[in-house]
C-alpha positions in Angstrom: -2.5 -23.3 33.7 0.2 -21.0 32.8 2.5 -24.2 31.2 -1.0 -25.2 29.4 -1.2 -21.4 27.8 2.4 -21.8 27.2 2.3 -24.9 25.2 -0.9 -23.5 23.4 1.1 -20.5 21.8 4.0 -22.3 21.0 1.6 -25.2 19.3 0.3 -21.9 17.5 3.6 -20.1 16.2 4.9 -23.4 15.3 1.9 -23.8 13.4 2.3 -20.6 11.2 5.6 -21.8 10.9 4.9 -25.2 9.9 2.4 -23.6 7.1 4.9 -21.5 5.5 7.8 -23.8 5.4 5.3 -26.6 4.1 4.7 -25.3 1.0 7.0 -21.9 0.1 10.7 -21.8 0.3 13.0 -18.6 2.0 12.2 -16.6 -1.4 10.3 -14.3 -3.1 8.0 -14.7 -6.2 8.4 -11.1 -8.3 4.6 -11.4 -10.2 4.6 -8.7 -13.8 1.3 -8.3 -14.1 -0.2 -5.9 -17.6 -4.0 -4.7 -16.6 -5.4 -3.2 -19.2 -8.9 -2.2 -21.3 -11.3 0.7 -20.3 -14.7 0.8 -18.3 -15.9 -2.1 -20.6 -13.5 -4.5 -20.7 -10.8 -5.4 -18.2 -7.8 -7.7 -18.6 -4.8 -9.0 -16.6 -1.9 -10.9 -17.9 1.6 -12.3 -16.7 4.6 -10.2 -18.7 7.5 -12.0 -16.5 8.2 -14.0 -13.1 11.1 -13.6 -11.0 13.1 -15.0 -8.7 14.2 -12.9 -5.8 16.8 -14.6 -2.9 14.9 -13.6 0.1 10.9 -13.2 1.8 10.2 -10.4 3.2 6.5 -10.7 3.9 4.5 -12.2 7.0 4.9 -15.9 7.5 1.4 -16.1 9.0 -2.2 -15.6 8.2 -1.3 -16.3 5.2 -4.8 -17.6 3.8 -6.1 -15.0 5.3 -6.6 -10.5 4.2 -6.9 -8.4 7.3 -8.1 -5.8 4.7 -10.2 -6.4 1.4 -8.8 -3.7 -1.1 -9.7 -3.2 -4.6 -8.0 -6.3 -5.5 -6.7 -10.0 -4.2 -3.7 -11.9 -5.4 -3.8 -15.4 -4.2 -2.0 -18.7 -4.7 -3.7 -22.2 -4.7 -1.4 -25.3 -4.6 -2.5 -27.5 -6.7 -2.4 -31.2 -5.1 -4.2 -30.0 -2.5 -6.6 -27.2 -4.1 -5.6 -25.6 -0.9 -5.8 -21.8 -0.3 -1.8 -21.1 0.8 -1.6 -17.1 0.3 -3.7 -13.7 0.0 -2.6 -10.6 0.1 -4.8 -7.7 -1.1 -3.9 -4.5 -3.1 -5.1 -1.3 -5.0 -3.9 0.2 -8.1 -3.3 3.3 -10.0 -5.3 1.2 -13.3 -8.5 1.3 -10.8 -7.9 4.2 -10.1 -7.7 5.4 -14.0 -11.3 3.4 -14.5 -13.3 6.1 -13.0 -11.6 9.1 -14.9 -13.4 10.1 -18.5 -10.7 9.4 -20.2 -11.7 5.5 -19.3 -14.5 5.9 -20.7 -13.2 7.3 -24.4 -10.4 4.5 -25.0 -7.9 1.7 -23.4 -4.7 1.6 -21.3 -2.5 -0.5 -19.8 -0.8 -0.1 -16.9 2.3 -2.1 -15.2 1.4 -3.9 -12.1 3.8 -5.9 -9.6 3.2 -9.3 -6.7 5.3 -10.0 -4.6 4.2 -13.6 -3.2 6.5 -16.4 -1.0 7.8 -18.6 -3.4 6.4 -21.7 -3.6 7.6 -25.3 -3.2 5.1 -27.0 -5.6 3.3 -25.8 -8.6 0.3 -23.1 -8.1 -2.2 -22.0 -9.7 -2.7 -17.8 -9.6 -5.2 -16.2 -9.1 -6.5 -12.0 -9.4 -9.5 -11.6 -8.7 -10.5 -7.1 -8.4 -13.7 -5.6 -7.0 -16.5 -5.0 -9.2 -19.8 -2.1 -8.9 -21.3 -4.8 -6.9 -18.4 -5.0 -4.3 -18.1 -8.6 -5.0 -14.5 -9.8 -6.5 -14.8 -11.8 -9.9 -11.5 -13.3 -10.8 -9.9 -11.7 -13.9 -7.1 -14.0 -14.2 -6.1 -17.0 -13.6 -3.3 -19.5 -14.5 -0.5 -22.0 -13.2 2.3 -21.2 -12.3 5.5 -24.0 -12.6 8.6 -23.0 -9.6 10.8 -24.9 -11.7 10.3 -23.2 -14.8 13.8 -22.5 -16.7 12.3 -18.7 -17.8 12.0 -17.5 -14.5 14.4 -14.5 -14.0 16.6 -14.1 -11.0 16.9 -11.1 -10.1 18.9 -9.4 -6.9 21.4 -12.2 -6.2 24.5 -10.7 -8.4 24.3 -7.4 -7.0 21.8 -4.6 -5.1 21.2 -0.9 -5.3 23.3 0.4 -2.3 21.3 1.1 0.7 21.7 1.7 4.4 19.4 -0.2 7.0 17.7 2.9 9.2 15.9 0.8 12.0 16.4 -2.6 13.0 13.3 -4.8 13.7 13.5 -7.0 17.4 12.5 -10.0 15.3 14.0 -10.5 11.7 11.6 -12.7 10.8 8.7 -11.2 11.9 9.6 -8.0 10.5 7.2 -5.7 8.3 10.0 -4.3 5.4 10.3 -0.7 4.1 11.8 0.5 1.5 12.4 4.6 1.1 13.8 5.0 -2.5 15.5 7.6 -3.8 13.6 9.6 -6.9 15.1 12.6 -9.0 17.8 12.6 -6.7 22.1 12.8 -8.9 24.6 11.1 -7.2 25.9 14.2 -5.9 23.0 14.7 -4.0 22.4 11.4 -2.0 23.7 12.9 1.3 20.5 15.2 0.8 18.3 12.3 -0.1 19.4 10.4 3.4 18.8 12.9 5.7 15.2 12.9 4.1 14.8 9.3 4.2 15.7 9.9 8.1 13.3 12.7 8.5 11.1 10.5 7.0 11.2 7.7 9.1 11.3 9.8 12.0 8.4 11.4 10.9 6.3 8.3 10.7 7.2 7.2 14.3 6.0 10.0 15.6 3.0 9.3 14.6 1.2 6.7 16.7 0.7 3.8 17.1 4.0 3.5 14.5 6.0 4.6 17.4 4.1 2.2 19.5 5.5 -0.9 17.2 9.1 0.6 16.1 10.7 -2.6 16.9 9.1 -3.8 14.5 10.4 -2.3 11.3 12.4 -2.3 9.3 13.6 0.6 7.7 16.3 0.9 4.5 17.4 3.7 2.4 17.9 2.9 -1.1 20.0 5.1 -3.0 18.9 4.9 -6.2 20.7 7.3 -8.1 18.6 10.0 -11.4 20.4 11.0 -14.2 18.6 14.0 -14.3 17.7 15.7 -11.0 14.0 16.5 -10.4 11.5 15.1 -11.8 9.1 15.2 -14.9 6.0 17.8 -15.3 4.6 17.1 -18.5 2.7 20.2 -18.4 5.4 22.4 -18.5 7.1 20.1 -21.5 9.7 18.7 -18.9 10.6 15.2 -19.3 13.9 14.0 -16.7 15.9 10.9 -16.9 14.4 9.4 -13.1 15.2 6.7 -11.6 11.5 5.2 -11.4 10.8 8.2 -14.2 7.4 9.5 -12.2 5.8 12.8 -13.5 2.9 14.6 -12.4 0.1 15.8 -14.1 -1.8 12.2 -13.7 -4.9 11.5 -14.8 -4.1 15.3 -16.4 -4.2 16.9 -11.8 -1.5 18.8 -11.6 0.2 17.7 -8.0 -0.9 14.1 -8.8 2.5 12.7 -8.5 2.9 8.9 -9.2 5.3 6.5 -11.5 4.1 3.8 -13.9 7.2 1.9 -14.4 6.5 0.0 -11.5 9.0 -3.2 -12.7 11.7 -0.8 -13.2 11.1 0.4 -9.5 11.4 -3.5 -8.3 14.2 -4.6 -10.5 16.0 -1.2 -8.4 14.8 -2.8 -5.1 15.7 -6.5 -6.0 18.1 -8.3 -3.7 16.9 -5.9 -0.9 13.9 -7.2 1.6 11.0 -5.6 1.0 7.6 -5.3 1.0 6.6 -1.4 1.3 7.7 1.0 -0.5 7.9 5.0 -0.1 9.0 7.1 -2.6 10.8 10.1 -1.7 11.2 12.6 -5.3 13.8 15.8 -5.3 11.5 18.9 -6.1 10.1 21.2 -3.9 6.1 21.1 -5.8 3.4 20.1 -3.9 2.1 16.7 -4.4 2.1 12.8 -4.3 0.4 9.9 -4.2 -0.8 6.8 -1.9 -1.8 3.6 -3.5 -2.4 0.7 -0.8 0.3 -1.7 -0.9 1.8 -0.6 -4.3 3.8 2.8 -3.2 4.3 6.0 -1.1 5.5 8.7 -3.1 5.6 12.0 -2.6 7.8 15.3 -2.9 10.8 16.4 -0.3 11.2 20.1 -1.0 7.8 21.5 0.4 7.5 22.9 3.5 4.4 20.4 3.9 7.0 17.4 3.3 6.8 16.0 6.7 2.8 16.0 7.0 2.1 15.0 3.8 4.4 11.5 3.7 3.1 10.5 6.5 -0.3 10.7 4.9 0.2 9.3 2.0 1.9 6.3 3.9 -1.8 5.6 5.9 -2.5 4.9 1.9 0.0 3.0 1.3 0.7 1.2 4.2 -2.5 1.1 6.5 -4.6 1.2 3.0 -6.9 4.7 4.8 -9.1 6.5 2.2 -8.8 10.4 2.4 -10.9 12.0 4.6 -11.3 15.4 2.6 -13.9 16.0 -0.6 -13.6 18.0 -2.9 -16.0 18.4 -6.1 -13.8 19.8 -8.6 -11.7 16.6 -7.8 -10.7 14.5 -10.9 -11.2 11.3 -9.0 -14.1 12.5 -6.8 -16.7 10.4 -8.3 -14.7 7.1 -7.0 -15.6 5.9 -3.9 -19.6 4.6 -4.6 -21.9 5.7 -2.2 -24.1 2.3 -3.1 -21.3 -0.1 -0.6 -19.4 -0.2 2.4 -16.5 1.0 1.8 -13.3 -1.3 3.0 -11.9 1.6 4.4 -11.4 1.1 8.1 -12.0 5.3 8.4 -14.8 6.0 6.1 -18.4 5.1 5.8 -21.4 4.9 4.1 -23.3 3.1 6.5 -24.4 0.9 5.3 -22.5 -1.6 7.4 -21.3 1.2 10.1 -21.2 -1.9 12.4 -18.4 -3.0 10.7 -16.3 0.2 11.5 -16.3 2.8 14.7 -19.6 2.4 15.9 -18.3 0.5 19.0 -16.5 3.5 19.7 -19.0 6.0 19.7 -20.1 7.2 23.6 -24.1 6.2 23.8 -26.6 8.0 22.5 -24.3 9.4 19.8 -26.7 10.6 16.6 -26.2 8.7 13.7 -25.4 10.8 11.0 -23.5 13.6 14.0 -24.1 17.3 12.9 -20.5 19.1 12.9 -22.1 21.8 15.6 -22.3 18.7 18.3 -18.4 18.1 17.9 -17.2 18.6 21.2 -19.6 16.3 22.9 -18.4 13.6 20.6 -15.0 13.8 19.7 -15.8 10.1 17.7 -18.9 10.7 16.0 -20.3 10.2 12.4 -19.5 13.7 10.4 -20.5 14.0 6.7 -17.4 14.7 4.8 -19.0 17.0 2.0 -22.2 18.0 2.3 -24.6 15.6 0.4 -21.9 12.6 -0.5 -23.2 10.7 2.3 -19.1 9.4 3.0 -18.9 9.8 7.0 -15.9 9.8 8.9 -15.2 9.7 12.5 -13.7 13.4 13.1 -13.8 16.9 12.3 -9.8 16.7 11.9 -7.0 13.8 11.1 -4.2 13.3 9.7 -5.5 11.8 6.7 -8.0 15.0 6.6 -5.0 18.1 6.9 -1.4 18.4 7.3 -2.1 20.2 10.1 -3.4 18.1 12.1 -1.2 16.6 14.5 -2.2 12.8 14.9 -4.2 10.6 12.7 -7.7 10.3 14.4 -8.3 7.4 17.3 -10.7 5.5 14.5 -7.3 5.8 11.9 -5.1 4.5 15.0 -6.7 1.4 15.9 -6.9 0.7 11.9 -3.2 1.2 11.8 -2.6 -1.2 15.1 -4.6 -3.9 13.9 -2.9 -4.2 10.3 0.6 -4.1 12.6 0.0 -6.9 14.7 -2.2 -9.0 11.6 1.1 -9.0 10.2 3.3 -9.7 13.3 1.7 -11.2 16.0 
């Protein structure tokens, strides 16, 4: 019996490998795209194609997405019309569409997608979520991997980088880079310390620590001409590695970068899929966008909890569990649909969330006065908003919470296992 189980496991593992080897080579196709428009009209076009020297993403579950995200990028083999790879994501562009500015003007945003390099011609499809919760395709285009205009990057030289943690199995590893932003050459020692603290703090939170041997972490020493980051409201514009700035969408503490091509050029040749950017400033702020990047400041007293919180966004697709009436993005979360984020619910499809983790007879929704009786419940995040969370406190809610709640822990664990098992 044990022999049969062993053989089935071997067939499964070989199947994963054969699926990748059948359609892909051990390289990355980097797709640089431009998202443009406003609330009425949206478009996506490919700006440039790039070849990178190795593939640093998953090699199994290639045609599945564990999380929906706010969009998907998919590859179809032209010969068989088979879906051979898909990946979900969110974008700063889609956040901007929820602002009042998007009702008045049009803008464009850079986006970069990493997919395994196909052996044959493929069709790429990019789909974005709409108000109905559907994912209409906004871009469909053929790509020939032998195209002579595909740029080769990262072969000759790479940005200096240091391996901080090595995974047990290289081909199953989750590859994370920690990027310096606003650090001059003579400040790189400080950056390396912050990078080490970042990784240590992430592993200090479960379930990340439990799966430490499944992660590669790299510290990338990208040098900036100026120290610090840009603060537009103060007319301070700095020459930095990825040109990040506060005041995104006119929100003082929202720190982001729109220079994604520049960011990914800095990373060319380094094996990576997930990105953490550390900004050299003591001003409180940051941001995290699912499967795009985490960006946070290093000098603030809350640096440690904030970087873990933002990584919860960018890596695990977790939602904030705090809601403010005055937040510039307060209306982004629709209550008409069940959100794809695993740690919040509108009760439209609560069966797909943490309903199985509730003790019997837990009231739905759950009153905050019963929180001691029901440590895991269905608590409203903001009165009248009808968006619910599992606990009263969590790393995704406050900086003082010591850990992720059990619902977030399970969501992170399931995602790590999807990537690596």
